[in-house]
mmCIF file of the N, C-alpha and C atoms, coordinates in Angstrom:
data_MODEL
# 
_entry.id   MODEL 
# 
loop_
_atom_site.group_PDB 
_atom_site.id 
_atom_site.type_symbol 
_atom_site.label_atom_id 
_atom_site.label_alt_id 
_atom_site.label_comp_id 
_atom_site.label_asym_id 
_atom_site.label_entity_id 
_atom_site.label_seq_id 
_atom_site.pdbx_PDB_ins_code 
_atom_site.Cartn_x 
_atom_site.Cartn_y 
_atom_site.Cartn_z 
_atom_site.occupancy 
_atom_site.B_iso_or_equiv 
_atom_site.pdbx_formal_charge 
_atom_site.auth_seq_id 
_atom_site.auth_comp_id 
_atom_site.auth_asym_id 
_atom_site.auth_atom_id 
_atom_site.pdbx_PDB_model_num 
ATOM 1   N N  . UNK A 1 1  ? 103.183 75.716 68.888  1.00 0.00 ? 1  UNK A N  1 
ATOM 2   C CA . UNK A 1 1  ? 105.873 76.138 68.944  1.00 0.00 ? 1  UNK A CA 1 
ATOM 3   C C  . UNK A 1 1  ? 104.845 77.164 69.811  1.00 0.00 ? 1  UNK A C  1 
ATOM 4   N N  . UNK A 1 2  ? 103.919 77.557 69.389  1.00 0.00 ? 2  UNK A N  1 
ATOM 5   C CA . UNK A 1 2  ? 103.629 78.958 70.208  1.00 0.00 ? 2  UNK A CA 1 
ATOM 6   C C  . UNK A 1 2  ? 103.226 78.978 71.834  1.00 0.00 ? 2  UNK A C  1 
ATOM 7   N N  . UNK A 1 3  ? 102.236 77.692 71.948  1.00 0.00 ? 3  UNK A N  1 
ATOM 8   C CA . UNK A 1 3  ? 101.506 76.968 72.984  1.00 0.00 ? 3  UNK A CA 1 
ATOM 9   C C  . UNK A 1 3  ? 102.696 77.011 74.288  1.00 0.00 ? 3  UNK A C  1 
ATOM 10  N N  . UNK A 1 4  ? 103.558 75.827 73.316  1.00 0.00 ? 4  UNK A N  1 
ATOM 11  C CA . UNK A 1 4  ? 105.092 75.272 73.944  1.00 0.00 ? 4  UNK A CA 1 
ATOM 12  C C  . UNK A 1 4  ? 105.545 75.868 74.356  1.00 0.00 ? 4  UNK A C  1 
ATOM 13  N N  . UNK A 1 5  ? 105.700 76.867 74.011  1.00 0.00 ? 5  UNK A N  1 
ATOM 14  C CA . UNK A 1 5  ? 106.890 77.745 74.069  1.00 0.00 ? 5  UNK A CA 1 
ATOM 15  C C  . UNK A 1 5  ? 106.434 78.413 74.775  1.00 0.00 ? 5  UNK A C  1 
ATOM 16  N N  . UNK A 1 6  ? 105.214 79.017 75.045  1.00 0.00 ? 6  UNK A N  1 
ATOM 17  C CA . UNK A 1 6  ? 104.871 79.381 76.684  1.00 0.00 ? 6  UNK A CA 1 
ATOM 18  C C  . UNK A 1 6  ? 104.458 78.985 77.479  1.00 0.00 ? 6  UNK A C  1 
ATOM 19  N N  . UNK A 1 7  ? 104.478 77.671 77.311  1.00 0.00 ? 7  UNK A N  1 
ATOM 20  C CA . UNK A 1 7  ? 104.062 77.043 78.061  1.00 0.00 ? 7  UNK A CA 1 
ATOM 21  C C  . UNK A 1 7  ? 105.028 76.203 79.349  1.00 0.00 ? 7  UNK A C  1 
ATOM 22  N N  . UNK A 1 8  ? 106.769 76.245 78.761  1.00 0.00 ? 8  UNK A N  1 
ATOM 23  C CA . UNK A 1 8  ? 107.341 75.971 78.881  1.00 0.00 ? 8  UNK A CA 1 
ATOM 24  C C  . UNK A 1 8  ? 108.351 77.717 79.147  1.00 0.00 ? 8  UNK A C  1 
ATOM 25  N N  . UNK A 1 9  ? 108.393 77.986 79.667  1.00 0.00 ? 9  UNK A N  1 
ATOM 26  C CA . UNK A 1 9  ? 108.611 79.699 80.450  1.00 0.00 ? 9  UNK A CA 1 
ATOM 27  C C  . UNK A 1 9  ? 107.792 79.842 81.332  1.00 0.00 ? 9  UNK A C  1 
ATOM 28  N N  . UNK A 1 10 ? 106.560 79.959 81.194  1.00 0.00 ? 10 UNK A N  1 
ATOM 29  C CA . UNK A 1 10 ? 106.129 79.270 82.373  1.00 0.00 ? 10 UNK A CA 1 
ATOM 30  C C  . UNK A 1 10 ? 106.273 79.044 83.510  1.00 0.00 ? 10 UNK A C  1 
ATOM 31  N N  . UNK A 1 11 ? 106.384 77.459 83.259  1.00 0.00 ? 11 UNK A N  1 
ATOM 32  C CA . UNK A 1 11 ? 107.453 76.215 84.067  1.00 0.00 ? 11 UNK A CA 1 
ATOM 33  C C  . UNK A 1 11 ? 108.373 77.208 84.559  1.00 0.00 ? 11 UNK A C  1 
ATOM 34  N N  . UNK A 1 12 ? 109.144 77.564 83.808  1.00 0.00 ? 12 UNK A N  1 
ATOM 35  C CA . UNK A 1 12 ? 110.461 78.580 84.338  1.00 0.00 ? 12 UNK A CA 1 
ATOM 36  C C  . UNK A 1 12 ? 110.199 79.270 85.112  1.00 0.00 ? 12 UNK A C  1 
ATOM 37  N N  . UNK A 1 13 ? 109.392 80.254 85.322  1.00 0.00 ? 13 UNK A N  1 
ATOM 38  C CA . UNK A 1 13 ? 109.272 80.913 85.900  1.00 0.00 ? 13 UNK A CA 1 
ATOM 39  C C  . UNK A 1 13 ? 108.892 80.746 87.118  1.00 0.00 ? 13 UNK A C  1 
ATOM 40  N N  . UNK A 1 14 ? 108.060 79.901 86.956  1.00 0.00 ? 14 UNK A N  1 
ATOM 41  C CA . UNK A 1 14 ? 107.161 78.935 88.460  1.00 0.00 ? 14 UNK A CA 1 
ATOM 42  C C  . UNK A 1 14 ? 108.370 78.899 88.822  1.00 0.00 ? 14 UNK A C  1 
ATOM 43  N N  . UNK A 1 15 ? 109.421 78.060 88.372  1.00 0.00 ? 15 UNK A N  1 
ATOM 44  C CA . UNK A 1 15 ? 110.161 77.681 89.699  1.00 0.00 ? 15 UNK A CA 1 
ATOM 45  C C  . UNK A 1 15 ? 110.997 78.337 89.974  1.00 0.00 ? 15 UNK A C  1 
ATOM 46  N N  . UNK A 1 16 ? 111.311 79.350 89.260  1.00 0.00 ? 16 UNK A N  1 
ATOM 47  C CA . UNK A 1 16 ? 112.254 80.376 89.756  1.00 0.00 ? 16 UNK A CA 1 
ATOM 48  C C  . UNK A 1 16 ? 111.385 81.287 90.133  1.00 0.00 ? 16 UNK A C  1 
ATOM 49  N N  . UNK A 1 17 ? 110.228 81.599 90.691  1.00 0.00 ? 17 UNK A N  1 
ATOM 50  C CA . UNK A 1 17 ? 109.184 82.348 91.813  1.00 0.00 ? 17 UNK A CA 1 
ATOM 51  C C  . UNK A 1 17 ? 108.593 81.799 93.353  1.00 0.00 ? 17 UNK A C  1 
ATOM 52  N N  . UNK A 1 18 ? 108.882 80.418 92.855  1.00 0.00 ? 18 UNK A N  1 
ATOM 53  C CA . UNK A 1 18 ? 108.953 79.345 93.510  1.00 0.00 ? 18 UNK A CA 1 
ATOM 54  C C  . UNK A 1 18 ? 110.262 79.789 94.524  1.00 0.00 ? 18 UNK A C  1 
ATOM 55  N N  . UNK A 1 19 ? 111.658 79.213 94.594  1.00 0.00 ? 19 UNK A N  1 
ATOM 56  C CA . UNK A 1 19 ? 112.624 79.751 95.154  1.00 0.00 ? 19 UNK A CA 1 
ATOM 57  C C  . UNK A 1 19 ? 113.314 80.569 95.339  1.00 0.00 ? 19 UNK A C  1 
ATOM 58  N N  . UNK A 1 20 ? 112.414 81.595 95.278  1.00 0.00 ? 20 UNK A N  1 
ATOM 59  C CA . UNK A 1 20 ? 112.596 82.831 95.174  1.00 0.00 ? 20 UNK A CA 1 
ATOM 60  C C  . UNK A 1 20 ? 111.504 82.836 96.598  1.00 0.00 ? 20 UNK A C  1 
ATOM 61  N N  . UNK A 1 21 ? 110.085 82.822 97.285  1.00 0.00 ? 21 UNK A N  1 
ATOM 62  C CA . UNK A 1 21 ? 109.349 82.355 97.416  1.00 0.00 ? 21 UNK A CA 1 
ATOM 63  C C  . UNK A 1 21 ? 110.220 81.163 99.209  1.00 0.00 ? 21 UNK A C  1 
ATOM 64  N N  . UNK A 1 22 ? 111.033 80.480 98.983  1.00 0.00 ? 22 UNK A N  1 
ATOM 65  C CA . UNK A 1 22 ? 110.890 79.541 99.757  1.00 0.00 ? 22 UNK A CA 1 
ATOM 66  C C  . UNK A 1 22 ? 112.370 80.030 99.916  1.00 0.00 ? 22 UNK A C  1 
ATOM 67  N N  . UNK A 1 23 ? 112.860 81.042 99.909  1.00 0.00 ? 23 UNK A N  1 
ATOM 68  C CA . UNK A 1 23 ? 114.793 81.941 99.926  1.00 0.00 ? 23 UNK A CA 1 
ATOM 69  C C  . UNK A 1 23 ? 114.132 83.707 101.010 1.00 0.00 ? 23 UNK A C  1 
ATOM 70  N N  . UNK A 1 24 ? 112.734 83.543 100.915 1.00 0.00 ? 24 UNK A N  1 
ATOM 71  C CA . UNK A 1 24 ? 111.869 85.123 101.974 1.00 0.00 ? 24 UNK A CA 1 
ATOM 72  C C  . UNK A 1 24 ? 111.970 84.480 102.695 1.00 0.00 ? 24 UNK A C  1 
ATOM 73  N N  . UNK A 1 25 ? 110.946 83.416 103.173 1.00 0.00 ? 25 UNK A N  1 
ATOM 74  C CA . UNK A 1 25 ? 110.365 81.946 104.130 1.00 0.00 ? 25 UNK A CA 1 
ATOM 75  C C  . UNK A 1 25 ? 111.661 82.060 105.361 1.00 0.00 ? 25 UNK A C  1 
ATOM 76  N N  . UNK A 1 26 ? 112.715 82.195 104.915 1.00 0.00 ? 26 UNK A N  1 
ATOM 77  C CA . UNK A 1 26 ? 113.653 81.872 105.624 1.00 0.00 ? 26 UNK A CA 1 
ATOM 78  C C  . UNK A 1 26 ? 114.405 82.681 105.938 1.00 0.00 ? 26 UNK A C  1 
ATOM 79  N N  . UNK A 1 27 ? 114.852 83.828 104.860 1.00 0.00 ? 27 UNK A N  1 
ATOM 80  C CA . UNK A 1 27 ? 114.938 84.851 104.982 1.00 0.00 ? 27 UNK A CA 1 
ATOM 81  C C  . UNK A 1 27 ? 114.910 85.253 106.605 1.00 0.00 ? 27 UNK A C  1 
ATOM 82  N N  . UNK A 1 28 ? 112.847 84.955 106.488 1.00 0.00 ? 28 UNK A N  1 
ATOM 83  C CA . UNK A 1 28 ? 112.013 85.186 107.657 1.00 0.00 ? 28 UNK A CA 1 
ATOM 84  C C  . UNK A 1 28 ? 111.966 84.834 109.190 1.00 0.00 ? 28 UNK A C  1 
ATOM 85  N N  . UNK A 1 29 ? 112.911 83.647 108.677 1.00 0.00 ? 29 UNK A N  1 
ATOM 86  C CA . UNK A 1 29 ? 112.917 82.968 110.013 1.00 0.00 ? 29 UNK A CA 1 
ATOM 87  C C  . UNK A 1 29 ? 114.039 83.248 110.661 1.00 0.00 ? 29 UNK A C  1 
ATOM 88  N N  . UNK A 1 30 ? 114.677 84.342 109.745 1.00 0.00 ? 30 UNK A N  1 
ATOM 89  C CA . UNK A 1 30 ? 116.368 83.858 110.725 1.00 0.00 ? 30 UNK A CA 1 
ATOM 90  C C  . UNK A 1 30 ? 116.915 84.967 110.244 1.00 0.00 ? 30 UNK A C  1 
ATOM 91  N N  . UNK A 1 31 ? 115.934 86.328 109.799 1.00 0.00 ? 31 UNK A N  1 
ATOM 92  C CA . UNK A 1 31 ? 116.189 88.052 110.985 1.00 0.00 ? 31 UNK A CA 1 
ATOM 93  C C  . UNK A 1 31 ? 114.893 87.808 111.246 1.00 0.00 ? 31 UNK A C  1 
ATOM 94  N N  . UNK A 1 32 ? 115.097 89.804 112.213 1.00 0.00 ? 32 UNK A N  1 
ATOM 95  C CA . UNK A 1 32 ? 112.804 90.147 112.275 1.00 0.00 ? 32 UNK A CA 1 
ATOM 96  C C  . UNK A 1 32 ? 112.837 90.884 111.893 1.00 0.00 ? 32 UNK A C  1 
ATOM 97  N N  . UNK A 1 33 ? 112.824 90.605 110.091 1.00 0.00 ? 33 UNK A N  1 
ATOM 98  C CA . UNK A 1 33 ? 111.932 91.092 109.095 1.00 0.00 ? 33 UNK A CA 1 
ATOM 99  C C  . UNK A 1 33 ? 111.318 90.678 108.956 1.00 0.00 ? 33 UNK A C  1 
ATOM 100 N N  . UNK A 1 34 ? 109.988 90.357 109.918 1.00 0.00 ? 34 UNK A N  1 
ATOM 101 C CA . UNK A 1 34 ? 109.172 88.876 109.346 1.00 0.00 ? 34 UNK A CA 1 
ATOM 102 C C  . UNK A 1 34 ? 107.995 89.383 108.553 1.00 0.00 ? 34 UNK A C  1 
ATOM 103 N N  . UNK A 1 35 ? 107.539 90.668 108.968 1.00 0.00 ? 35 UNK A N  1 
ATOM 104 C CA . UNK A 1 35 ? 106.482 90.447 108.132 1.00 0.00 ? 35 UNK A CA 1 
ATOM 105 C C  . UNK A 1 35 ? 106.743 91.395 106.678 1.00 0.00 ? 35 UNK A C  1 
ATOM 106 N N  . UNK A 1 36 ? 107.759 91.916 106.614 1.00 0.00 ? 36 UNK A N  1 
ATOM 107 C CA . UNK A 1 36 ? 108.469 92.180 104.821 1.00 0.00 ? 36 UNK A CA 1 
ATOM 108 C C  . UNK A 1 36 ? 108.756 90.744 104.287 1.00 0.00 ? 36 UNK A C  1 
ATOM 109 N N  . UNK A 1 37 ? 109.457 90.161 105.035 1.00 0.00 ? 37 UNK A N  1 
ATOM 110 C CA . UNK A 1 37 ? 110.466 88.623 104.361 1.00 0.00 ? 37 UNK A CA 1 
ATOM 111 C C  . UNK A 1 37 ? 108.128 88.175 103.490 1.00 0.00 ? 37 UNK A C  1 
ATOM 112 N N  . UNK A 1 38 ? 107.859 88.782 104.931 1.00 0.00 ? 38 UNK A N  1 
ATOM 113 C CA . UNK A 1 38 ? 106.517 86.893 104.972 1.00 0.00 ? 38 UNK A CA 1 
ATOM 114 C C  . UNK A 1 38 ? 106.426 87.018 103.454 1.00 0.00 ? 38 UNK A C  1 
ATOM 115 N N  . UNK A 1 39 ? 105.527 88.452 103.594 1.00 0.00 ? 39 UNK A N  1 
ATOM 116 C CA . UNK A 1 39 ? 104.693 89.141 102.182 1.00 0.00 ? 39 UNK A CA 1 
ATOM 117 C C  . UNK A 1 39 ? 105.598 88.833 101.352 1.00 0.00 ? 39 UNK A C  1 
ATOM 118 N N  . UNK A 1 40 ? 106.751 89.229 101.433 1.00 0.00 ? 40 UNK A N  1 
ATOM 119 C CA . UNK A 1 40 ? 107.028 88.525 99.586  1.00 0.00 ? 40 UNK A CA 1 
ATOM 120 C C  . UNK A 1 40 ? 108.147 86.757 99.669  1.00 0.00 ? 40 UNK A C  1 
ATOM 121 N N  . UNK A 1 41 ? 106.853 85.959 100.695 1.00 0.00 ? 41 UNK A N  1 
ATOM 122 C CA . UNK A 1 41 ? 107.796 84.335 99.912  1.00 0.00 ? 41 UNK A CA 1 
ATOM 123 C C  . UNK A 1 41 ? 106.833 84.724 99.715  1.00 0.00 ? 41 UNK A C  1 
ATOM 124 N N  . UNK A 1 42 ? 105.106 84.905 100.162 1.00 0.00 ? 42 UNK A N  1 
ATOM 125 C CA . UNK A 1 42 ? 103.819 84.703 99.556  1.00 0.00 ? 42 UNK A CA 1 
ATOM 126 C C  . UNK A 1 42 ? 103.662 85.259 98.539  1.00 0.00 ? 42 UNK A C  1 
ATOM 127 N N  . UNK A 1 43 ? 103.962 86.350 98.169  1.00 0.00 ? 43 UNK A N  1 
ATOM 128 C CA . UNK A 1 43 ? 104.041 87.397 97.061  1.00 0.00 ? 43 UNK A CA 1 
ATOM 129 C C  . UNK A 1 43 ? 104.435 86.086 95.832  1.00 0.00 ? 43 UNK A C  1 
ATOM 130 N N  . UNK A 1 44 ? 105.765 85.311 95.970  1.00 0.00 ? 44 UNK A N  1 
ATOM 131 C CA . UNK A 1 44 ? 106.717 85.044 95.077  1.00 0.00 ? 44 UNK A CA 1 
ATOM 132 C C  . UNK A 1 44 ? 105.715 83.223 94.739  1.00 0.00 ? 44 UNK A C  1 
ATOM 133 N N  . UNK A 1 45 ? 105.215 83.128 96.035  1.00 0.00 ? 45 UNK A N  1 
ATOM 134 C CA . UNK A 1 45 ? 104.594 81.657 96.014  1.00 0.00 ? 45 UNK A CA 1 
ATOM 135 C C  . UNK A 1 45 ? 103.457 82.025 94.775  1.00 0.00 ? 45 UNK A C  1 
ATOM 136 N N  . UNK A 1 46 ? 102.579 83.179 95.165  1.00 0.00 ? 46 UNK A N  1 
ATOM 137 C CA . UNK A 1 46 ? 101.667 82.944 93.691  1.00 0.00 ? 46 UNK A CA 1 
ATOM 138 C C  . UNK A 1 46 ? 102.240 83.227 93.288  1.00 0.00 ? 46 UNK A C  1 
ATOM 139 N N  . UNK A 1 47 ? 103.336 84.099 92.436  1.00 0.00 ? 47 UNK A N  1 
ATOM 140 C CA . UNK A 1 47 ? 103.833 83.940 90.864  1.00 0.00 ? 47 UNK A CA 1 
ATOM 141 C C  . UNK A 1 47 ? 103.961 82.342 90.865  1.00 0.00 ? 47 UNK A C  1 
ATOM 142 N N  . UNK A 1 48 ? 105.182 82.009 92.055  1.00 0.00 ? 48 UNK A N  1 
ATOM 143 C CA . UNK A 1 48 ? 104.789 80.577 91.200  1.00 0.00 ? 48 UNK A CA 1 
ATOM 144 C C  . UNK A 1 48 ? 103.493 79.886 90.720  1.00 0.00 ? 48 UNK A C  1 
ATOM 145 N N  . UNK A 1 49 ? 102.859 79.445 91.449  1.00 0.00 ? 49 UNK A N  1 
ATOM 146 C CA . UNK A 1 49 ? 101.670 78.192 91.564  1.00 0.00 ? 49 UNK A CA 1 
ATOM 147 C C  . UNK A 1 49 ? 101.337 79.657 90.838  1.00 0.00 ? 49 UNK A C  1 
ATOM 148 N N  . UNK A 1 50 ? 100.801 80.318 90.024  1.00 0.00 ? 50 UNK A N  1 
ATOM 149 C CA . UNK A 1 50 ? 99.608  80.968 88.854  1.00 0.00 ? 50 UNK A CA 1 
ATOM 150 C C  . UNK A 1 50 ? 100.923 80.257 87.529  1.00 0.00 ? 50 UNK A C  1 
ATOM 151 N N  . UNK A 1 51 ? 101.605 80.421 87.628  1.00 0.00 ? 51 UNK A N  1 
ATOM 152 C CA . UNK A 1 51 ? 102.678 80.561 86.509  1.00 0.00 ? 51 UNK A CA 1 
ATOM 153 C C  . UNK A 1 51 ? 102.190 79.142 85.790  1.00 0.00 ? 51 UNK A C  1 
ATOM 154 N N  . UNK A 1 52 ? 102.330 78.014 87.110  1.00 0.00 ? 52 UNK A N  1 
ATOM 155 C CA . UNK A 1 52 ? 102.547 76.890 86.906  1.00 0.00 ? 52 UNK A CA 1 
ATOM 156 C C  . UNK A 1 52 ? 100.369 76.533 86.123  1.00 0.00 ? 52 UNK A C  1 
ATOM 157 N N  . UNK A 1 53 ? 99.954  77.101 87.164  1.00 0.00 ? 53 UNK A N  1 
ATOM 158 C CA . UNK A 1 53 ? 98.230  76.682 86.238  1.00 0.00 ? 53 UNK A CA 1 
ATOM 159 C C  . UNK A 1 53 ? 98.839  77.662 85.378  1.00 0.00 ? 53 UNK A C  1 
ATOM 160 N N  . UNK A 1 54 ? 99.000  78.628 84.535  1.00 0.00 ? 54 UNK A N  1 
ATOM 161 C CA . UNK A 1 54 ? 98.195  79.348 84.104  1.00 0.00 ? 54 UNK A CA 1 
ATOM 162 C C  . UNK A 1 54 ? 97.145  80.497 84.791  1.00 0.00 ? 54 UNK A C  1 
ATOM 163 N N  . UNK A 1 55 ? 96.331  81.130 85.961  1.00 0.00 ? 55 UNK A N  1 
ATOM 164 C CA . UNK A 1 55 ? 95.293  81.162 86.228  1.00 0.00 ? 55 UNK A CA 1 
ATOM 165 C C  . UNK A 1 55 ? 95.815  82.277 87.342  1.00 0.00 ? 55 UNK A C  1 
ATOM 166 N N  . UNK A 1 56 ? 95.352  83.240 87.251  1.00 0.00 ? 56 UNK A N  1 
ATOM 167 C CA . UNK A 1 56 ? 95.294  84.107 88.071  1.00 0.00 ? 56 UNK A CA 1 
ATOM 168 C C  . UNK A 1 56 ? 94.233  84.353 89.441  1.00 0.00 ? 56 UNK A C  1 
ATOM 169 N N  . UNK A 1 57 ? 93.666  83.499 89.769  1.00 0.00 ? 57 UNK A N  1 
ATOM 170 C CA . UNK A 1 57 ? 93.295  82.495 90.368  1.00 0.00 ? 57 UNK A CA 1 
ATOM 171 C C  . UNK A 1 57 ? 93.231  82.528 92.166  1.00 0.00 ? 57 UNK A C  1 
ATOM 172 N N  . UNK A 1 58 ? 94.473  81.930 91.784  1.00 0.00 ? 58 UNK A N  1 
ATOM 173 C CA . UNK A 1 58 ? 95.556  81.479 93.161  1.00 0.00 ? 58 UNK A CA 1 
ATOM 174 C C  . UNK A 1 58 ? 96.233  82.771 94.344  1.00 0.00 ? 58 UNK A C  1 
ATOM 175 N N  . UNK A 1 59 ? 96.937  83.603 92.454  1.00 0.00 ? 59 UNK A N  1 
ATOM 176 C CA . UNK A 1 59 ? 97.342  85.089 92.828  1.00 0.00 ? 59 UNK A CA 1 
ATOM 177 C C  . UNK A 1 59 ? 97.584  85.902 93.581  1.00 0.00 ? 59 UNK A C  1 
ATOM 178 N N  . UNK A 1 60 ? 95.556  85.954 93.140  1.00 0.00 ? 60 UNK A N  1 
ATOM 179 C CA . UNK A 1 60 ? 95.169  86.341 93.817  1.00 0.00 ? 60 UNK A CA 1 
ATOM 180 C C  . UNK A 1 60 ? 94.644  87.059 94.987  1.00 0.00 ? 60 UNK A C  1 
ATOM 181 N N  . UNK A 1 61 ? 93.750  85.085 94.660  1.00 0.00 ? 61 UNK A N  1 
ATOM 182 C CA . UNK A 1 61 ? 94.001  84.684 96.769  1.00 0.00 ? 61 UNK A CA 1 
ATOM 183 C C  . UNK A 1 61 ? 94.717  84.220 97.913  1.00 0.00 ? 61 UNK A C  1 
ATOM 184 N N  . UNK A 1 62 ? 96.213  83.863 97.391  1.00 0.00 ? 62 UNK A N  1 
ATOM 185 C CA . UNK A 1 62 ? 97.240  84.209 98.541  1.00 0.00 ? 62 UNK A CA 1 
ATOM 186 C C  . UNK A 1 62 ? 97.276  85.600 98.649  1.00 0.00 ? 62 UNK A C  1 
ATOM 187 N N  . UNK A 1 63 ? 98.205  86.976 96.956  1.00 0.00 ? 63 UNK A N  1 
ATOM 188 C CA . UNK A 1 63 ? 98.264  88.153 98.075  1.00 0.00 ? 63 UNK A CA 1 
ATOM 189 C C  . UNK A 1 63 ? 97.047  88.903 98.919  1.00 0.00 ? 63 UNK A C  1 
ATOM 190 N N  . UNK A 1 64 ? 96.199  88.721 98.825  1.00 0.00 ? 64 UNK A N  1 
ATOM 191 C CA . UNK A 1 64 ? 94.875  88.796 99.426  1.00 0.00 ? 64 UNK A CA 1 
ATOM 192 C C  . UNK A 1 64 ? 95.003  88.649 100.883 1.00 0.00 ? 64 UNK A C  1 
ATOM 193 N N  . UNK A 1 65 ? 95.528  87.376 101.142 1.00 0.00 ? 65 UNK A N  1 
ATOM 194 C CA . UNK A 1 65 ? 95.767  86.957 102.247 1.00 0.00 ? 65 UNK A CA 1 
ATOM 195 C C  . UNK A 1 65 ? 97.423  87.139 103.161 1.00 0.00 ? 65 UNK A C  1 
ATOM 196 N N  . UNK A 1 66 ? 98.037  87.148 102.155 1.00 0.00 ? 66 UNK A N  1 
ATOM 197 C CA . UNK A 1 66 ? 99.107  88.053 102.549 1.00 0.00 ? 66 UNK A CA 1 
ATOM 198 C C  . UNK A 1 66 ? 99.796  89.348 102.617 1.00 0.00 ? 66 UNK A C  1 
ATOM 199 N N  . UNK A 1 67 ? 98.440  90.082 101.738 1.00 0.00 ? 67 UNK A N  1 
ATOM 200 C CA . UNK A 1 67 ? 97.912  91.707 102.141 1.00 0.00 ? 67 UNK A CA 1 
ATOM 201 C C  . UNK A 1 67 ? 97.306  91.557 104.304 1.00 0.00 ? 67 UNK A C  1 
ATOM 202 N N  . UNK A 1 68 ? 96.595  90.918 104.507 1.00 0.00 ? 68 UNK A N  1 
ATOM 203 C CA . UNK A 1 68 ? 96.006  90.603 105.356 1.00 0.00 ? 68 UNK A CA 1 
ATOM 204 C C  . UNK A 1 68 ? 96.315  90.519 106.419 1.00 0.00 ? 68 UNK A C  1 
ATOM 205 N N  . UNK A 1 69 ? 97.684  89.679 106.302 1.00 0.00 ? 69 UNK A N  1 
ATOM 206 C CA . UNK A 1 69 ? 98.382  88.995 107.337 1.00 0.00 ? 69 UNK A CA 1 
ATOM 207 C C  . UNK A 1 69 ? 99.232  90.728 107.485 1.00 0.00 ? 69 UNK A C  1 
ATOM 208 N N  . UNK A 1 70 ? 99.765  90.829 106.914 1.00 0.00 ? 70 UNK A N  1 
ATOM 209 C CA . UNK A 1 70 ? 100.818 91.822 106.900 1.00 0.00 ? 70 UNK A CA 1 
ATOM 210 C C  . UNK A 1 70 ? 100.732 93.252 107.807 1.00 0.00 ? 70 UNK A C  1 
ATOM 211 N N  . UNK A 1 71 ? 99.345  93.762 107.868 1.00 0.00 ? 71 UNK A N  1 
ATOM 212 C CA . UNK A 1 71 ? 98.145  95.377 107.896 1.00 0.00 ? 71 UNK A CA 1 
ATOM 213 C C  . UNK A 1 71 ? 97.892  94.562 109.331 1.00 0.00 ? 71 UNK A C  1 
ATOM 214 N N  . UNK A 1 72 ? 97.176  93.348 109.336 1.00 0.00 ? 72 UNK A N  1 
ATOM 215 C CA . UNK A 1 72 ? 97.629  92.749 111.423 1.00 0.00 ? 72 UNK A CA 1 
ATOM 216 C C  . UNK A 1 72 ? 97.737  92.439 111.310 1.00 0.00 ? 72 UNK A C  1 
ATOM 217 N N  . UNK A 1 73 ? 99.267  91.941 110.974 1.00 0.00 ? 73 UNK A N  1 
ATOM 218 C CA . UNK A 1 73 ? 100.916 92.725 111.718 1.00 0.00 ? 73 UNK A CA 1 
ATOM 219 C C  . UNK A 1 73 ? 101.232 94.132 112.247 1.00 0.00 ? 73 UNK A C  1 
ATOM 220 N N  . UNK A 1 74 ? 101.386 95.324 110.681 1.00 0.00 ? 74 UNK A N  1 
ATOM 221 C CA . UNK A 1 74 ? 101.953 96.369 111.310 1.00 0.00 ? 74 UNK A CA 1 
ATOM 222 C C  . UNK A 1 74 ? 100.878 96.992 111.935 1.00 0.00 ? 74 UNK A C  1 
ATOM 223 N N  . UNK A 1 75 ? 99.580  97.058 111.314 1.00 0.00 ? 75 UNK A N  1 
ATOM 224 C CA . UNK A 1 75 ? 98.521  98.472 112.867 1.00 0.00 ? 75 UNK A CA 1 
ATOM 225 C C  . UNK A 1 75 ? 97.736  97.626 113.311 1.00 0.00 ? 75 UNK A C  1 
ATOM 226 N N  . UNK A 1 76 ? 98.579  98.101 115.332 1.00 0.00 ? 76 UNK A N  1 
ATOM 227 C CA . UNK A 1 76 ? 98.999  97.751 116.321 1.00 0.00 ? 76 UNK A CA 1 
ATOM 228 C C  . UNK A 1 76 ? 97.205  97.684 116.152 1.00 0.00 ? 76 UNK A C  1 
ATOM 229 N N  . UNK A 1 77 ? 96.713  96.788 117.589 1.00 0.00 ? 77 UNK A N  1 
ATOM 230 C CA . UNK A 1 77 ? 95.510  96.539 117.743 1.00 0.00 ? 77 UNK A CA 1 
ATOM 231 C C  . UNK A 1 77 ? 94.771  97.056 118.821 1.00 0.00 ? 77 UNK A C  1 
ATOM 232 N N  . UNK A 1 78 ? 94.281  98.102 119.371 1.00 0.00 ? 78 UNK A N  1 
ATOM 233 C CA . UNK A 1 78 ? 93.875  98.443 120.187 1.00 0.00 ? 78 UNK A CA 1 
ATOM 234 C C  . UNK A 1 78 ? 91.872  97.904 120.510 1.00 0.00 ? 78 UNK A C  1 
ATOM 235 N N  . UNK A 1 79 ? 91.677  97.672 121.997 1.00 0.00 ? 79 UNK A N  1 
ATOM 236 C CA . UNK A 1 79 ? 91.999  96.811 123.278 1.00 0.00 ? 79 UNK A CA 1 
ATOM 237 C C  . UNK A 1 79 ? 91.306  97.645 123.876 1.00 0.00 ? 79 UNK A C  1 
# 
């Protein structure tokens, strides 16, 4: 019973986080808040994937990739 309830909650959390990620991505395309909203989209999508798969590995990988993209976009490269 407990595992079934936990799985149902994880699926609901996963769906909501994925929807927040899609919303943030659409906001990114329609505004100039590119790096902030893209990072939010990546993070929310990662939470959604992790909640569905019940593992932290996809979350960590996607957050690391998103952080790299965010830092690379915010810090100017001097050549």
